C-alpha positions as CSV (number, residue, x, y, z in Angstrom):
1,M,-0.2,-0.1,0.1
2,A,1.5,3.3,-1.0
3,T,1.4,6.1,1.4
4,P,0.6,9.7,0.0
5,T,3.7,11.7,0.0
6,S,3.4,15.3,0.9
7,R,6.2,17.9,0.3
8,I,7.1,20.0,4.0
9,E,7.4,23.2,1.8
10,E,3.5,23.4,1.7
11,H,2.6,22.3,4.8
12,P,0.4,25.4,6.1
13,D,2.0,25.6,9.6
14,L,5.0,26.1,8.0
15,I,3.9,28.5,5.7
16,G,2.2,29.9,8.3
17,M,5.0,30.0,10.5
18,R,7.4,31.7,7.8
19,A,4.8,34.3,7.2
20,R,5.0,35.0,11.3
21,Y,8.5,35.2,11.2
22,A,8.8,37.3,8.1
23,E,6.4,39.8,10.0
24,A,8.4,40.0,13.0
25,S,11.7,40.4,11.2
26,A,10.3,43.4,9.0
27,S,9.9,45.6,12.7
28,P,12.5,48.4,13.5
29,T,13.2,46.5,16.4
30,A,14.2,43.3,14.9
31,Q,16.5,44.9,12.0
32,G,18.3,47.3,14.4
33,M,19.3,43.3,16.5
34,E,20.4,41.7,13.1
35,A,22.7,44.9,12.2
36,L,24.3,44.8,15.4
37,T,24.7,41.3,15.3
38,V,26.7,42.0,12.0
39,L,28.5,44.9,13.7
40,G,29.2,42.3,17.4
41,G,30.6,40.1,14.3
42,V,32.9,42.5,12.8
43,F,34.3,44.2,16.3
44,L,35.2,40.6,17.3
45,L,36.9,39.6,14.5
46,A,38.9,43.5,14.7
47,S,39.1,43.4,18.4
48,P,42.6,41.9,18.5
49,W,43.8,44.7,16.6
50,I,41.5,47.3,17.8
51,V,42.2,46.6,21.2
52,G,45.6,45.5,21.1
53,F,46.3,41.6,21.9
54,S,47.2,40.3,18.6
55,Q,50.5,39.1,20.0
56,F,48.2,36.3,21.4
57,N,47.7,34.3,18.1
58,S,45.3,31.5,19.4
59,L,42.7,34.2,21.1
60,T,43.4,36.3,17.8
61,V,42.3,33.4,15.4
62,N,39.7,32.8,18.2
63,N,37.8,35.9,17.7
64,F,39.1,36.3,14.1
65,V,36.8,32.8,13.2
66,T,34.2,33.4,15.8
67,G,33.8,36.9,14.4
68,I,33.2,36.1,10.8
69,A,31.0,33.3,11.9
70,L,28.7,35.7,13.7
71,A,28.8,38.4,10.9
72,V,27.8,35.8,8.6
73,I,25.1,34.7,10.8
74,G,24.0,38.2,11.2
75,L,23.9,38.8,7.5
76,T,21.9,35.4,7.2
77,L,19.6,36.6,9.5
78,A,19.0,39.9,8.2
79,V,18.4,38.4,4.5
80,A,16.2,35.7,5.8
81,F,15.0,35.8,9.2
82,E,11.9,33.5,8.8
83,R,14.5,30.9,7.3
84,A,17.3,31.0,9.3
85,Y,15.5,32.1,13.1
86,G,16.9,28.5,14.3
87,L,20.6,30.5,14.2
88,S,19.6,32.7,16.8
89,M,20.7,30.0,19.5
90,A,23.8,29.7,17.6
91,V,24.5,33.9,18.1
92,C,24.0,32.8,22.0
93,A,26.6,30.4,21.8
94,I,29.3,32.2,20.2
95,G,28.5,34.8,23.1
96,A,28.9,32.6,25.5
97,W,32.1,31.2,24.1
98,T,33.6,34.8,23.9
99,V,33.1,35.1,27.4
100,I,34.9,31.9,28.6
101,S,37.4,31.6,25.6
102,P,40.1,33.8,27.5
103,W,40.5,31.2,29.7
104,L,39.6,28.1,27.8
105,V,42.4,28.9,24.5
106,A,46.2,27.4,24.4
107,G,48.3,29.8,25.8
108,N,48.5,32.1,28.8
109,V,46.4,34.6,27.2
110,D,44.3,35.9,30.2
111,T,44.9,39.1,30.1
112,T,42.6,42.2,31.3
113,R,42.4,43.6,28.0
114,T,41.3,40.1,26.6
115,I,39.1,39.4,29.3
116,L,37.4,42.6,29.5
117,T,37.1,42.5,25.6
118,N,35.8,39.2,25.3
119,V,33.7,39.0,28.2
120,I,31.8,42.6,27.3
121,T,31.6,41.9,23.4
122,G,30.3,38.4,24.5
123,G,27.9,39.4,26.9
124,I,26.0,42.0,24.5
125,V,26.1,39.0,21.8
126,F,24.5,36.6,24.3
127,L,21.8,39.1,24.8
128,L,21.3,39.9,21.4
129,G,21.1,36.3,20.5
130,L,18.4,35.9,23.4
131,A,16.7,39.3,22.0
132,L,16.5,37.5,18.5
133,L,15.3,34.3,19.8
134,A,12.4,36.5,21.7
135,V,11.7,38.5,18.4
136,G,11.1,35.0,16.8
137,R,9.0,33.3,19.5
138,K,7.0,36.1,19.0
139,G,6.1,35.5,15.6
140,G,5.3,39.2,14.4
141,K,2.9,39.4,17.4
142,G,3.1,42.8,19.3
143,S,5.5,43.9,17.1
144,G,4.1,47.7,16.7
145,G,2.5,46.6,13.3
146,R,-1.1,47.5,12.9
147,K,-3.6,44.4,12.7
148,K,-5.5,44.5,9.6
149,G,-9.2,44.4,9.3
């Protein structure tokens, strides 16, 4: 007996969910958070040279790679939030990793500059990730838009 097949892309719940995420990402608040996520990634990748701890190769490479990843995730969220909403959790993970990385990467890199830079940047990124998760959970409800009808 053959089972009827259906495509997940045509499921009504999925279509409605994507529409809610698209509506949520259109709010100025969500767009600001997406932009701050990209800027956070750019700062994280450039922070060893901005703050002056590029002599610590392991932390420099760590911040560079995680900064690129964060900036790419931020751009992805800005372009297609309704499809990339799940990456908001990755933003939280990158923020948490950034906070603890000065103590976990190889070498003795836990100086005042590295700790302050990574803890502040990681904390902000973590909070941005939580805020992006909240925007996605709202699904466009209460985002300041007027209800039709």
